[in-house]
C-alpha positions as CSV (number, residue, x, y, z in Angstrom):
1,M,-57.4,128.3,174.8
2,K,-56.1,131.6,176.1
3,N,-58.3,134.4,177.1
4,K,-58.2,137.7,175.1
5,A,-55.6,140.2,176.3
6,L,-56.5,142.8,178.8
7,I,-56.8,146.4,177.4
8,I,-56.1,149.0,180.1
9,P,-55.8,152.8,179.9
10,Y,-52.5,154.0,181.3
11,S,-54.4,156.1,183.9
12,D,-55.5,152.9,185.6
13,L,-51.9,151.8,185.9
14,K,-51.1,155.2,187.5
15,I,-54.0,154.8,190.0
16,K,-53.5,151.1,190.8
17,T,-49.7,150.8,190.9
18,S,-49.7,148.5,194.0
19,F,-52.3,146.3,192.4
20,F,-50.3,145.9,189.3
21,K,-47.1,145.1,191.2
22,K,-48.9,142.3,193.0
23,F,-50.5,141.2,189.7
24,F,-47.1,140.9,187.9
25,K,-45.3,139.4,191.0
26,D,-45.2,135.8,189.8
27,K,-44.8,136.6,186.1
28,K,-41.7,137.1,183.9
29,T,-42.9,140.2,182.2
30,V,-41.8,141.4,178.8
31,L,-42.5,145.0,177.8
32,V,-42.7,146.2,174.2
33,G,-43.9,149.5,172.8
34,G,-45.0,150.8,169.5
35,C,-47.8,152.2,167.3
36,F,-48.8,148.9,165.5
37,D,-51.0,150.9,163.1
38,I,-50.9,148.7,160.1
39,L,-50.1,145.3,161.6
40,H,-47.8,143.3,159.3
41,F,-45.5,140.2,159.3
42,G,-42.6,142.1,160.9
43,H,-44.8,143.1,163.8
44,L,-46.0,139.5,164.3
45,K,-42.5,138.1,164.2
46,F,-41.4,140.8,166.7
47,L,-44.3,140.0,169.1
48,K,-43.8,136.2,168.9
49,N,-40.1,136.5,169.6
50,A,-40.6,139.0,172.4
51,S,-43.1,136.7,174.1
52,L,-40.4,134.0,174.3
53,C,-38.4,136.1,176.7
54,G,-40.9,135.6,179.5
55,N,-44.4,134.5,180.2
56,Y,-46.4,137.7,180.2
57,L,-46.2,140.1,177.2
58,I,-47.3,143.7,177.8
59,I,-47.6,146.2,174.9
60,V,-47.6,149.9,175.6
61,L,-49.5,151.3,172.7
62,E,-48.8,154.8,171.5
63,S,-51.6,157.4,171.1
64,D,-53.1,158.7,167.9
65,E,-51.5,162.0,168.7
66,F,-48.1,160.4,168.9
67,I,-48.5,159.0,165.4
68,K,-49.6,162.3,164.0
69,K,-46.7,164.2,165.6
70,N,-43.9,161.6,165.2
71,K,-44.9,159.7,162.1
72,H,-46.4,162.8,160.4
73,R,-49.6,161.1,159.3
74,T,-53.0,160.3,160.5
75,P,-53.3,156.8,161.9
76,V,-55.2,154.2,159.8
77,H,-56.7,152.7,163.0
78,N,-57.4,154.7,166.1
79,Q,-55.7,153.5,169.4
80,K,-58.7,151.5,170.6
81,E,-59.0,149.7,167.2
82,R,-55.2,149.0,167.2
83,A,-55.6,147.6,170.8
84,E,-58.4,145.3,169.7
85,I,-56.4,144.0,166.8
86,L,-53.4,143.4,169.1
87,A,-55.6,141.7,171.8
88,S,-56.5,139.0,169.2
89,I,-52.9,137.9,169.0
90,R,-52.3,134.8,171.2
91,E,-48.9,135.9,172.6
92,V,-50.2,139.3,173.8
93,D,-51.4,139.4,177.4
94,M,-52.0,143.1,178.1
95,I,-52.1,146.3,176.2
96,L,-51.7,149.6,178.0
97,L,-53.2,152.6,176.1
98,L,-50.7,155.4,176.5
99,P,-51.6,159.1,176.5
100,K,-49.4,161.4,174.5
101,F,-46.1,161.5,176.4
102,N,-43.9,164.5,175.7
103,F,-40.7,163.6,177.6
104,D,-38.5,160.5,178.0
105,A,-38.9,160.9,181.8
106,E,-42.6,160.0,181.4
107,Y,-41.6,156.8,179.6
108,F,-39.1,156.0,182.3
109,E,-41.8,156.5,185.0
110,M,-44.1,154.1,183.1
111,V,-41.3,151.5,182.9
112,R,-40.6,151.9,186.6
113,K,-44.3,151.4,187.5
114,I,-44.6,148.3,185.3
115,N,-41.2,147.0,186.4
116,P,-40.8,144.4,183.6
117,D,-38.1,141.8,183.7
118,F,-37.3,142.5,180.0
119,V,-37.8,145.2,177.4
120,A,-37.8,143.7,173.9
121,V,-36.8,145.7,170.9
122,T,-35.8,145.3,167.2
123,A,-32.1,145.7,166.3
124,N,-32.7,149.1,164.6
125,D,-34.8,150.6,167.4
126,P,-33.9,154.4,167.4
127,K,-34.2,154.6,171.2
128,I,-32.3,151.4,172.0
129,L,-29.7,153.0,174.2
130,L,-32.3,155.0,176.1
131,K,-34.4,151.8,176.6
132,K,-31.4,149.9,177.7
133,N,-30.5,152.5,180.3
134,Q,-34.1,152.7,181.6
135,I,-34.5,148.9,182.0
136,E,-31.1,148.4,183.6
137,K,-31.9,151.2,186.2
138,I,-34.7,149.0,187.5
139,G,-32.8,145.7,187.3
140,G,-34.2,144.3,184.1
141,Q,-32.6,143.4,180.7
142,L,-32.9,144.7,177.2
143,K,-33.4,141.9,174.6
144,I,-33.0,142.4,170.9
145,V,-35.6,139.9,169.5
146,V,-35.5,140.5,165.8
147,P,-33.0,141.9,163.3
148,V,-34.0,144.7,161.0
149,I,-36.6,143.4,158.6
150,K,-36.5,146.0,155.8
151,E,-39.1,144.5,153.6
152,F,-41.8,145.0,156.2
153,S,-42.5,148.5,157.5
154,T,-45.7,150.4,158.2
155,K,-44.2,153.4,156.4
156,K,-43.6,151.3,153.2
157,I,-47.1,149.8,153.3
158,Y,-48.7,153.3,153.9
159,E,-46.7,154.9,151.0
160,T,-47.6,152.0,148.7
161,F,-51.3,152.4,149.6
162,L,-51.2,156.2,149.0
163,S,-49.5,155.8,145.6
164,S,-52.0,153.3,144.3
């Protein structure tokens, strides 16, 4: 049985970049990002399919501040709780706890430091072109691993919960 996924603050990645490059050296790494606030079937399908692109799945987990600013709501679970939930999923190997990034350049710096082989996205990812550009700059590939699954969305679940 697989060990529980590692949960690491992004500041550790910034400090120990050379360690992480050695750590990832013999792995086909797949990078995904998101909030994963209310985990649902669409998230599970996405993570399972993303994990098939390589043999080491890394989630970069957005901060609570990101959810408040970009999703215009308070997260149901704080970042550490979301990380613990994600760490229990068999396909997940590492979760990086992101601080609040303000610029696309900060995300690119993170991608450069992790240096994944693949970035996995959904077909409707609003930043798909930016992510494709970033991963190709470091010699990796963008993979669309799931189509749009309209019936599953955190926003829909959240709105249903609020209206009941």
